[in-house]
N, C-alpha and C positions, 0 to 999 in steps of 0.2 A: 670262595671260587669255584671254575669250571674248569674240569678237563677232558683231552680225549677220551676214549675208549675204543677206541680202533675206526672201522669203518664199513658203509654196508652200500649195497648198489642197489639203488631204485630209476625209475623213471621222471625225467627230467619236470613231468606235471604235478609232481609230487613237492617242488620245492614251494615256498614261500617269498614274497616280496623280501629283495634285499638280501635274500640266500645267496651265497656263493661256492655251489658245486664248482668238482672237475671232472669234465667228458671223459665217462669211459669204454661208451662204446656208442657205436652208430648201425641203425638197423635199416633196413628198405632197399630199392631198387639200386641199381649201382651210379644210375643218374640223379638219384634223390639224395643220395649218399655223398656224390662229387660235389654237389650245390651246396651242402655243407659245410664241408671241408674247405670251400672257396670262402663261404663269409669265417672259417677260424674255427669253426665248432669239428674239432678234432682229439681224438685221447689225449688226454693230458691236457687242454688246456681249462681254466680255469675263468667259470661267465660269471656275472651279476645279473637275478633275475630281478628287474625294473618294475616291471609288473604282473600282474597273474589274474588273469580272467578267461572268457572264452577262450582266448587267445595270450601268448605271453610276450612281451616284450623282453628280447636278454640283451647284454651287453656283452662282448665276445672282442678285449683290448680296445682299439677306438671304434669299433665296428655294434653301432645298434641295429638290430632285428625285432620282426614281429613276427610268431607261429602259430600255422592253428595247433590244436589240442591233440589232434591226431597226428601231424608233424612232430609233437615236440614229445609225445611219447613212445617216438621211435630212437631217442635219446637218452641215452643211459649215464646215469650220472654218480658218483662219489658224491657221497657224505659224511664229513665225522659226527660218529656218534656220543654224543655226553657222556659219560659216566655221573648220573643224576645223584646217586648216594657222594661222590667225592664233593660236588656242589655244594650238598649240604654241610661240609666238616668245617 
């Protein structure tokens, strides 16, 4: 059984399909950040990565949206880091 061992902040583009990270920061122009926030992408929001490829398909609450990789790169997320040593015990 695995356990979490802290967290780390990375770009949303590092996520895989099925991941459920938490938004930590948004970067970009005020207009871009405002648009993301209108879709529910705010710090503390949990999202689900539905598809990963040249674009990312995300679910935020009941909203689904598609982002270009360059736009998704402006979204910083927090992922739990697994303690793999504990997973083997």
